[in-house]
C-alpha positions as CSV (number, residue, x, y, z in Angstrom):
1,M,164.1,121.5,175.5
2,S,166.6,121.7,172.7
3,T,164.5,119.3,170.6
4,K,161.4,121.5,171.1
5,A,163.5,124.6,170.1
6,S,164.7,122.9,166.9
7,Q,161.2,121.8,166.0
8,L,159.9,125.4,166.4
9,S,162.8,126.8,164.4
10,Q,161.9,124.4,161.5
11,L,158.3,125.5,161.7
12,Y,159.3,129.2,161.6
13,K,161.6,128.5,158.6
14,D,158.6,127.1,156.7
15,E,160.8,124.9,154.5
16,D,157.9,123.1,152.9
17,S,156.1,126.5,152.4
18,S,152.8,125.1,153.8
19,L,152.4,128.2,156.0
20,Q,152.8,130.5,153.1
21,T,150.4,128.7,150.9
22,S,147.7,128.7,153.6
23,L,148.3,132.4,154.1
24,D,148.0,133.0,150.4
25,E,144.7,131.1,150.3
26,I,143.3,133.1,153.1
27,S,144.4,136.4,151.6
28,L,142.9,135.7,148.2
29,Q,139.5,134.8,149.6
30,V,137.1,137.6,149.9
31,G,133.4,137.7,150.7
32,P,131.3,134.5,150.3
33,T,134.2,132.4,149.2
34,L,135.9,133.0,152.6
35,F,132.9,131.7,154.4
36,N,132.4,128.7,152.1
37,S,136.0,127.6,152.6
38,F,135.6,128.0,156.4
39,Y,132.5,125.9,156.5
40,D,134.0,123.3,154.2
41,S,136.9,122.9,156.6
42,L,134.5,122.8,159.5
43,N,132.5,120.0,157.9
44,N,135.7,118.1,157.3
45,V,136.6,118.4,161.0
46,K,133.1,117.3,162.0
47,E,133.3,114.3,159.7
48,Y,136.6,113.3,161.1
49,H,135.4,113.4,164.7
50,K,132.2,111.4,163.7
51,S,134.4,108.7,162.2
52,H,136.8,108.6,165.1
53,T,134.4,108.8,168.1
54,N,136.2,106.2,170.3
55,Q,139.6,107.7,169.9
56,I,141.0,108.8,173.3
57,V,143.0,112.0,173.3
58,P,145.1,112.9,176.3
59,R,144.4,116.2,177.9
60,P,147.1,118.9,177.2
61,E,147.9,119.3,180.9
62,Q,148.6,115.6,181.2
63,Q,151.1,115.9,178.4
64,L,152.8,118.9,180.0
65,W,152.9,117.2,183.3
66,S,154.6,114.1,181.9
67,M,157.1,116.2,180.0
68,Y,158.2,118.5,182.8
69,M,157.5,116.7,186.1
70,H,159.4,113.7,187.3
71,D,158.4,111.4,190.2
72,D,161.4,112.6,192.3
73,E,160.2,116.2,192.1
74,L,156.8,115.5,193.5
75,A,156.0,116.9,196.9
76,Q,155.9,114.5,199.8
77,F,153.1,115.1,202.4
78,S,153.0,113.9,205.9
79,G,150.2,112.1,207.7
80,E,149.2,115.3,209.5
81,E,148.3,116.8,206.1
82,S,146.3,113.7,205.2
83,Y,148.9,113.0,202.5
84,G,148.2,116.1,200.4
85,R,144.5,116.5,201.1
86,Y,145.2,119.3,203.6
87,L,148.2,121.6,203.6
88,D,149.6,123.2,206.7
89,L,150.4,126.8,205.9
90,N,151.0,128.0,209.5
91,E,154.7,128.2,209.1
92,F,154.4,130.3,205.9
93,Y,151.8,132.6,207.6
94,N,154.1,133.2,210.5
95,R,157.0,134.1,208.2
96,Y,154.7,136.4,206.3
97,S,153.3,138.2,209.3
98,G,156.7,138.4,211.0
99,R,155.7,136.4,214.1
100,A,158.8,134.2,213.8
101,T,161.0,137.2,214.3
102,W,158.9,138.5,217.2
103,T,159.0,135.1,219.0
104,C,162.8,135.0,218.6
105,M,163.0,138.5,220.1
106,I,160.7,137.7,223.0
107,T,162.6,134.5,223.9
108,Q,165.9,136.5,223.9
109,L,164.4,139.1,226.3
110,I,163.2,136.4,228.7
């Protein structure tokens, strides 16, 4: 977490002034030059992807999953729930509807 924060702080400081130069380039472009530079950069991106067609890029959610989740934090499912295929929510529904408190009160009266 602290490494990510330090990386973000370095980006915000803009020590190499790359952010400022790109903002200056955008602000100076008006009219057709703005569209020409946009389409030039778009063509560069298209050419890059054409030349690197077989490159496998991990999905962002997989990267987040690997960063924040560990194997010991994964939920363990029982055989009744088909090992995570089905989830038994009856206990949570009973808590929500207040049935658990009613059943306790009824058993105390009997």
